[in-house]
C-alpha positions as CSV (number, residue, x, y, z in Angstrom):
1,M,0.0,0.1,0.0
2,R,1.4,3.3,-1.1
3,I,0.5,6.4,0.8
4,A,1.5,10.1,0.2
5,A,2.7,12.4,2.9
6,D,3.1,16.1,2.8
7,S,6.6,16.6,4.3
8,P,9.6,14.8,5.8
9,D,8.3,15.9,9.1
10,D,5.3,13.6,8.5
11,L,7.6,10.7,7.8
12,G,9.5,11.4,11.1
13,A,6.3,11.5,13.0
14,A,5.1,8.2,11.5
15,A,8.4,6.5,12.3
16,A,8.1,7.7,15.9
17,R,4.6,6.4,16.3
18,L,5.6,3.0,14.8
19,G,8.6,2.8,17.1
20,R,6.2,3.3,20.1
21,L,4.2,0.4,18.8
22,G,7.3,-1.8,18.5
23,V,7.1,-2.0,14.6
24,P,10.5,-1.5,12.8
25,C,10.6,0.7,9.7
26,D,13.1,1.6,7.0
27,R,13.7,5.3,6.5
28,S,15.1,7.0,3.4
29,A,15.3,10.6,2.2
30,G,11.9,10.6,0.8
31,G,10.0,7.6,2.2
32,L,9.3,5.2,4.9
33,T,8.5,1.4,4.6
34,A,6.9,-0.7,7.3
35,V,5.3,-4.1,7.3
36,E,2.0,-4.6,9.1
37,P,3.0,-7.7,11.3
38,V,-0.4,-9.6,11.2
39,T,-1.4,-9.4,7.5
40,G,2.1,-8.8,6.0
41,V,1.0,-5.8,4.0
42,R,3.8,-3.5,3.2
43,A,3.1,0.2,3.8
44,V,5.3,2.6,1.8
45,V,4.9,6.2,2.8
46,E,6.4,8.8,0.5
47,V,6.6,12.6,0.3
48,A,4.5,13.5,-2.8
49,P,2.2,16.3,-4.0
50,R,-1.5,16.0,-3.2
51,L,-3.6,14.4,-5.8
52,R,-6.0,16.7,-7.6
53,Q,-8.8,15.1,-9.6
54,E,-10.1,17.0,-12.6
55,A,-13.6,18.1,-11.8
56,V,-16.3,16.4,-13.9
57,P,-19.5,18.5,-14.6
58,P,-22.3,17.2,-12.3
59,T,-24.8,14.9,-13.9
60,P,-28.2,16.6,-14.5
61,Y,-31.0,14.8,-12.7
62,N,-34.6,15.9,-12.5
63,G,-36.5,15.9,-9.4
64,P,-39.8,17.2,-7.9
65,G,-40.0,20.8,-9.0
66,R,-36.4,20.8,-10.2
67,F,-35.5,20.4,-13.8
68,E,-31.8,20.1,-14.5
69,R,-32.4,18.3,-17.8
70,V,-35.1,19.5,-20.2
71,G,-35.9,18.2,-23.8
72,T,-33.3,15.4,-23.8
73,R,-33.0,11.9,-22.5
74,A,-30.9,11.3,-19.4
75,P,-27.1,11.1,-20.1
76,G,-27.1,7.7,-18.4
77,V,-29.2,6.2,-21.2
78,L,-27.3,8.1,-24.0
79,R,-23.7,7.1,-23.0
80,E,-22.1,4.5,-25.1
81,E,-18.4,4.7,-24.2
82,P,-17.0,2.1,-21.8
83,V,-17.0,2.9,-18.0
84,R,-13.7,4.0,-16.7
85,P,-12.8,4.2,-13.1
86,R,-11.5,7.6,-12.0
87,K,-9.4,6.2,-9.2
88,L,-8.8,3.3,-6.6
89,G,-10.9,4.6,-3.7
90,H,-10.2,2.2,-1.0
91,A,-9.2,-1.4,-0.1
92,V,-10.7,-3.7,2.5
93,L,-8.3,-5.8,4.5
94,A,-9.3,-8.8,6.6
95,T,-7.1,-9.6,9.7
96,T,-6.9,-12.2,12.5
97,D,-5.9,-9.5,14.9
98,F,-8.2,-6.6,14.5
99,A,-6.7,-4.5,17.3
100,A,-3.1,-4.9,16.1
101,T,-3.8,-4.1,12.4
102,T,-5.9,-1.2,13.3
103,A,-3.2,0.2,15.6
104,F,-0.6,-0.1,12.9
105,F,-2.5,2.0,10.3
106,R,-4.3,4.4,12.7
107,D,-1.8,4.9,15.6
108,G,1.4,4.1,13.6
109,I,0.9,5.3,10.0
110,G,-1.5,8.0,11.0
111,F,-4.9,7.1,9.4
112,R,-8.0,8.7,10.9
113,T,-11.2,7.0,12.0
114,S,-14.3,7.8,10.1
115,D,-16.8,5.2,11.3
116,I,-16.8,1.9,13.3
117,I,-18.6,-1.4,12.8
118,K,-19.0,-2.6,16.4
119,D,-16.6,-5.4,17.2
120,A,-16.0,-6.0,13.5
121,G,-14.4,-3.2,11.5
122,V,-13.1,0.3,11.3
123,F,-13.2,2.7,8.3
124,L,-9.9,4.6,8.1
125,R,-8.9,7.5,5.9
126,C,-5.7,9.2,4.9
127,S,-7.4,11.7,2.6
128,T,-10.6,13.7,2.4
129,D,-12.5,10.5,1.2
130,H,-14.6,8.9,3.9
131,H,-12.3,5.9,4.0
132,N,-9.3,4.7,2.0
133,L,-9.0,1.5,4.1
134,L,-11.5,-0.7,5.9
135,V,-10.0,-3.2,8.5
136,L,-12.2,-6.2,9.1
137,A,-11.9,-8.8,11.8
138,A,-11.9,-12.3,10.3
139,P,-10.5,-15.8,11.0
140,V,-7.9,-15.5,8.3
141,C,-6.1,-12.6,6.7
142,F,-7.0,-11.8,3.1
143,L,-8.0,-9.0,0.7
144,H,-11.7,-8.7,0.9
145,H,-12.2,-6.2,-2.0
146,T,-10.9,-3.1,-3.9
147,S,-13.3,-0.2,-4.7
148,W,-13.2,1.9,-7.8
149,Q,-14.6,5.4,-8.1
150,V,-16.9,6.2,-11.2
151,D,-18.7,9.4,-12.0
152,D,-22.3,8.7,-10.8
153,I,-24.9,6.1,-10.1
154,D,-25.4,5.6,-13.9
155,E,-21.8,4.6,-14.4
156,V,-22.1,2.3,-11.3
157,G,-24.9,0.5,-13.2
158,R,-23.4,0.7,-16.6
159,G,-20.1,-0.6,-15.4
160,A,-21.7,-3.5,-13.5
161,S,-23.9,-4.3,-16.5
162,A,-21.0,-4.5,-18.8
163,M,-19.0,-6.8,-16.5
164,L,-22.0,-9.1,-16.1
165,E,-22.7,-9.3,-19.9
166,G,-22.0,-13.0,-20.7
167,H,-20.7,-13.6,-17.1
168,P,-23.7,-13.5,-14.7
169,E,-21.6,-15.4,-12.2
170,R,-19.6,-12.2,-11.5
171,H,-22.5,-10.6,-9.7
172,V,-22.0,-10.5,-5.9
173,W,-24.1,-7.7,-4.4
174,G,-25.9,-4.6,-5.6
175,L,-27.3,-2.2,-6.5
176,G,-27.5,-0.4,-3.2
177,R,-26.2,2.5,-0.9
178,H,-24.0,2.1,2.0
179,H,-24.6,4.0,5.4
180,A,-20.9,4.3,6.2
181,G,-19.6,6.5,3.4
182,S,-23.1,7.0,1.9
183,N,-21.9,5.7,-1.4
184,F,-23.7,3.8,-4.1
185,F,-22.2,0.3,-4.7
186,W,-22.3,-2.7,-6.9
187,Y,-19.9,-5.6,-6.1
188,L,-18.6,-8.1,-8.6
189,K,-16.0,-10.9,-8.7
190,D,-12.7,-10.5,-10.5
191,P,-11.0,-13.4,-12.3
192,A,-9.1,-14.3,-9.2
193,G,-12.1,-14.5,-7.0
194,N,-11.7,-11.2,-5.1
195,F,-14.6,-8.8,-4.8
196,S,-14.3,-5.5,-6.7
197,E,-16.8,-2.6,-6.1
198,Y,-17.9,0.2,-8.4
199,Y,-18.9,3.2,-6.3
200,S,-19.9,6.8,-6.6
201,D,-21.0,9.6,-4.3
202,L,-18.7,8.9,-1.3
203,D,-18.8,11.2,1.8
204,C,-16.1,13.8,1.9
205,I,-14.4,15.0,5.1
206,L,-12.6,18.3,4.8
207,D,-12.6,19.3,8.4
208,D,-12.0,16.6,11.1
209,Q,-13.7,18.7,13.7
210,L,-16.9,18.6,11.8
211,W,-17.1,14.9,11.4
212,T,-18.3,12.6,14.3
213,P,-17.6,8.8,13.8
214,E,-20.5,6.5,14.4
215,T,-20.5,3.1,15.9
216,L,-22.7,1.0,13.6
217,E,-24.5,-2.3,14.4
218,G,-26.4,-4.9,12.4
219,A,-27.4,-4.3,8.8
220,K,-26.8,-0.6,9.1
221,G,-23.1,-1.3,9.3
222,L,-23.4,-2.7,5.8
223,F,-26.0,-0.9,3.8
224,N,-28.8,1.7,4.0
225,W,-30.9,0.3,1.2
226,G,-30.6,-2.4,-1.5
227,P,-30.8,-6.1,-1.5
228,P,-29.3,-7.8,1.7
229,P,-25.7,-9.1,1.2
230,P,-25.4,-12.7,0.2
231,P,-23.7,-15.0,2.6
232,S,-20.7,-15.2,0.3
233,F,-20.0,-11.4,0.9
234,L,-19.6,-11.9,4.7
235,H,-18.0,-15.4,4.4
236,P,-16.3,-15.8,1.1
237,D,-16.8,-19.2,-0.6
238,D,-13.1,-20.0,-0.4
239,L,-12.7,-18.9,3.2
240,A,-12.2,-22.6,4.4
241,D,-9.5,-23.1,1.7
242,L,-7.8,-19.9,2.8
243,M,-7.8,-21.1,6.5
244,T,-6.3,-24.4,5.6
245,G,-3.9,-23.1,3.1
246,A,-5.3,-25.3,0.4
247,H,-3.8,-24.9,-3.1
248,G,-5.7,-22.9,-5.6
249,A,-7.6,-20.8,-3.2
250,G,-9.0,-17.9,-5.3
251,R,-7.0,-15.0,-3.4
């Protein structure tokens, strides 16, 4: 996992925090490398300019008494070009030691807490996005899913539909809207068996003082509306293979 920092001072602060956790790190002039001891994930923190996304004109949507689009069909039904993700928004990492992995990224590297799933997960951010990393408690360490930003809900639907054309077995869960992060989502399987998510309209946190993390329980921790998650989303089909180290597990 590569993470940008604003200045060498940020690298020094991260190294000091990791040292207090007893986690060794390698320092260089422009970076820091440390390995999360439970999952084995290597975190590389480098001084780099802040990423600036080019603004995309807002999609015109009509509503009660509000007409943003008149005399033409909706852009979502006129688009023909392939859906292209704007960025990798976040990754979800399952760990057998929830407290230790959370401490590494939050108390060591310096991520901030956005929301918590009681006794099960924590949404962490290192940018203005609601989350860039979700740490999940699990009986085995694995990459649960990656999540890819697209322009709007139409691109979520169009992207998923294109992925499912001829491959209905790729469908996992969606369309729906999460509570934590508020984003629209649709999950699909990649060829390796990992989950991939198309998302749009994620919460943005510009001022830490104006955001209060919630502790979520039950279904609210997973979604606000949409179909319920399938059992395989919470307990992937190859989880037993992962736990036994069986050859050919799909992750």
